[in-house]
TORPA-4810 file (N, C-alpha, C, O; in nm, 3 decimals):
<nodes>
NODE_1_-0.125_-0.505_-0.203_-0.065_-0.483_-0.046_-0.111_-0.609_0.077_-0.093_-0.729_0.057_X
NODE_2_-0.155_-0.567_0.165_-0.180_-0.646_0.250_-0.152_-0.793_0.253_-0.057_-0.866_0.282_X
NODE_3_-0.338_-0.814_0.187_-0.352_-0.974_0.156_-0.360_-1.040_0.058_-0.451_-1.122_0.045_X
NODE_4_-0.221_-1.012_-0.078_-0.131_-1.058_-0.134_-0.017_-1.172_-0.070_0.002_-1.292_-0.088_X
NODE_5_0.065_-1.035_0.037_0.160_-1.063_0.098_0.114_-1.151_0.156_0.163_-1.262_0.131_X
NODE_6_-0.004_-1.143_0.264_-0.081_-1.260_0.296_-0.068_-1.384_0.310_-0.049_-1.449_0.412_X
NODE_7_-0.080_-1.420_0.196_-0.140_-1.465_0.130_-0.009_-1.550_0.054_-0.021_-1.659_-0.004_X
NODE_8_0.049_-1.515_0.061_0.235_-1.590_-0.032_0.295_-1.615_0.051_0.386_-1.695_0.029_X
NODE_9_0.278_-1.558_0.198_0.320_-1.614_0.300_0.294_-1.762_0.316_0.369_-1.855_0.285_X
NODE_10_0.188_-1.764_0.365_0.061_-1.869_0.387_0.041_-1.991_0.310_-0.002_-2.101_0.344_X
NODE_11_0.106_-1.918_0.133_0.122_-2.028_0.074_0.257_-2.064_0.116_0.256_-2.173_0.174_X
NODE_12_0.342_-2.026_0.110_0.528_-2.030_0.140_0.486_-2.161_0.220_0.472_-2.279_0.189_X
NODE_13_0.471_-2.080_0.351_0.421_-2.209_0.430_0.370_-2.362_0.424_0.423_-2.467_0.457_X
NODE_14_0.233_-2.327_0.364_0.247_-2.496_0.310_0.030_-2.470_0.402_-0.049_-2.558_0.435_X
NODE_15_0.018_-2.350_0.407_-0.066_-2.356_0.428_-0.221_-2.315_0.297_-0.205_-2.285_0.179_X
NODE_16_-0.351_-2.327_0.368_-0.454_-2.241_0.234_-0.435_-2.074_0.306_-0.457_-2.026_0.417_X
NODE_17_-0.402_-2.040_0.220_-0.439_-1.862_0.194_-0.502_-1.813_0.260_-0.473_-1.728_0.345_X
NODE_18_-0.697_-1.904_0.204_-0.857_-1.836_0.225_-0.849_-1.892_0.437_-0.863_-1.806_0.524_X
NODE_19_-0.823_-2.071_0.477_-0.847_-2.143_0.588_-0.775_-1.973_0.699_-0.832_-1.909_0.788_X
NODE_20_-0.624_-1.953_0.631_-0.493_-1.907_0.701_-0.507_-1.767_0.797_-0.449_-1.720_0.895_X
NODE_21_-0.658_-1.718_0.676_-0.649_-1.556_0.682_-0.741_-1.523_0.768_-0.737_-1.425_0.844_X
NODE_22_-0.871_-1.649_0.755_-0.968_-1.669_0.930_-0.884_-1.716_0.969_-0.912_-1.696_1.088_X
NODE_23_-0.827_-1.748_0.971_-0.784_-1.824_1.112_-0.704_-1.661_1.241_-0.721_-1.625_1.357_X
NODE_24_-0.632_-1.624_1.134_-0.615_-1.512_1.212_-0.703_-1.385_1.164_-0.739_-1.340_1.273_X
NODE_25_-0.748_-1.317_1.084_-0.875_-1.291_1.121_-0.957_-1.328_1.324_-0.956_-1.249_1.419_X
NODE_26_-1.003_-1.441_1.322_-1.034_-1.527_1.410_-0.943_-1.485_1.541_-1.002_-1.451_1.644_X
NODE_27_-0.808_-1.486_1.537_-0.751_-1.431_1.603_-0.759_-1.325_1.754_-0.768_-1.314_1.876_X
NODE_28_-0.745_-1.257_1.603_-0.771_-1.047_1.598_-0.939_-1.002_1.692_-0.975_-0.910_1.765_X
NODE_29_-0.975_-1.076_1.658_-1.112_-1.090_1.700_-1.130_-1.103_1.853_-1.209_-1.042_1.924_X
NODE_30_-0.991_-1.242_1.902_-1.028_-1.234_2.058_-0.969_-1.125_2.096_-1.004_-1.034_2.172_X
NODE_31_-0.807_-1.159_1.989_-0.788_-0.980_2.125_-0.772_-0.848_2.131_-0.683_-0.769_2.160_X
NODE_32_-0.879_-0.846_2.098_-0.975_-0.800_2.068_-1.057_-0.675_2.211_-1.066_-0.561_2.255_X
NODE_33_-1.114_-0.881_2.224_-1.243_-0.903_2.310_-1.170_-0.903_2.446_-1.215_-0.894_2.560_X
NODE_34_-1.055_-0.915_2.405_-0.944_-0.949_2.582_-0.805_-0.956_2.504_-0.779_-1.034_2.412_X
NODE_35_-0.730_-0.868_2.554_-0.557_-0.864_2.512_-0.505_-0.921_2.637_-0.530_-0.929_2.757_X
NODE_36_-0.397_-0.966_2.523_-0.355_-1.040_2.644_-0.190_-0.993_2.718_-0.090_-0.934_2.678_X
NODE_37_-0.229_-1.049_2.828_-0.105_-1.050_2.873_0.068_-1.051_2.879_0.123_-1.144_2.938_X
NODE_38_0.155_-0.934_2.811_0.239_-1.003_2.835_0.388_-1.021_2.926_0.355_-0.932_3.004_X
NODE_39_0.462_-1.044_2.955_0.603_-1.052_3.018_0.580_-0.915_3.026_0.574_-0.893_3.147_X
NODE_40_0.565_-0.827_2.977_0.675_-0.707_2.997_0.570_-0.622_3.102_0.612_-0.511_3.132_X
NODE_41_0.457_-0.656_3.152_0.337_-0.616_3.206_0.184_-0.558_3.143_0.067_-0.568_3.179_X
NODE_42_0.263_-0.485_3.016_0.215_-0.462_2.904_0.107_-0.531_2.832_0.124_-0.648_2.863_X
NODE_43_0.009_-0.526_2.757_-0.174_-0.571_2.706_-0.058_-0.578_2.516_0.000_-0.489_2.454_X
NODE_44_-0.074_-0.733_2.489_-0.117_-0.724_2.378_-0.228_-0.663_2.310_-0.277_-0.758_2.250_X
NODE_45_-0.285_-0.578_2.288_-0.371_-0.559_2.240_-0.417_-0.596_2.034_-0.323_-0.627_1.961_X
NODE_46_-0.544_-0.587_1.980_-0.585_-0.563_1.865_-0.484_-0.548_1.746_-0.456_-0.627_1.655_X
NODE_47_-0.409_-0.343_1.795_-0.376_-0.301_1.663_-0.247_-0.253_1.666_-0.187_-0.164_1.606_X
NODE_48_-0.192_-0.412_1.829_-0.024_-0.433_1.848_-0.036_-0.488_1.783_0.009_-0.436_1.682_X
NODE_49_-0.108_-0.661_1.748_-0.087_-0.741_1.745_-0.098_-0.749_1.547_-0.016_-0.797_1.470_X
NODE_50_-0.242_-0.675_1.513_-0.189_-0.654_1.364_-0.005_-0.572_1.289_0.072_-0.601_1.198_X
NODE_51_-0.013_-0.493_1.367_0.178_-0.426_1.429_0.288_-0.568_1.382_0.380_-0.583_1.302_X
NODE_52_0.229_-0.638_1.465_0.313_-0.684_1.448_0.342_-0.816_1.358_0.449_-0.877_1.364_X
NODE_53_0.235_-0.853_1.274_0.235_-0.929_1.169_0.299_-0.833_1.031_0.391_-0.875_0.960_X
NODE_54_0.234_-0.705_1.013_0.240_-0.653_0.880_0.347_-0.588_0.864_0.380_-0.552_0.751_X
NODE_55_0.425_-0.559_0.976_0.528_-0.562_0.987_0.654_-0.627_0.875_0.737_-0.569_0.803_X
NODE_56_0.627_-0.749_0.895_0.742_-0.835_0.854_0.649_-0.901_0.722_0.649_-0.947_0.608_X
NODE_57_0.619_-0.885_0.770_0.534_-0.964_0.712_0.506_-0.914_0.495_0.426_-0.981_0.430_X
NODE_58_0.578_-0.808_0.434_0.562_-0.752_0.339_0.736_-0.778_0.256_0.769_-0.715_0.156_X
NODE_59_0.804_-0.854_0.308_0.998_-0.866_0.285_0.952_-1.027_0.290_0.837_-1.065_0.313_X
NODE_60_1.047_-1.098_0.268_1.018_-1.255_0.349_1.138_-1.254_0.388_1.186_-1.367_0.396_X
NODE_61_1.217_-1.159_0.419_1.308_-1.244_0.578_1.255_-1.194_0.593_1.252_-1.149_0.478_X
NODE_62_1.154_-1.114_0.664_1.068_-1.112_0.784_0.973_-1.173_0.851_0.927_-1.157_0.964_X
NODE_63_0.937_-1.300_0.697_0.846_-1.361_0.772_0.865_-1.487_0.880_0.771_-1.540_0.940_X
NODE_64_1.078_-1.540_0.898_1.056_-1.594_1.002_1.029_-1.593_1.141_1.007_-1.676_1.229_X
NODE_65_1.041_-1.429_1.123_0.918_-1.382_1.262_0.831_-1.441_1.339_0.803_-1.486_1.450_X
NODE_66_0.768_-1.394_1.107_0.597_-1.456_1.143_0.595_-1.642_1.247_0.493_-1.689_1.298_X
NODE_67_0.653_-1.670_1.249_0.635_-1.809_1.222_0.709_-1.851_1.337_0.645_-1.935_1.401_X
NODE_68_0.809_-1.825_1.382_0.868_-1.784_1.527_0.746_-1.775_1.593_0.743_-1.745_1.713_X
</nodes>
């Protein structure tokens, strides 16, 4: 599932999966407390951020989107 896909992505990028997962969890917690502004004026909420991570994560062809 999600955790395995995330670990594979992080390993591919030379990152420690545990540390990378923790960093993402902290980022999502911060966004949950205070959504981020965007150029469109719409706020980036935790659920939108999760969607933005999960969607490209499941296929290696989507990984460059996460890295950008």
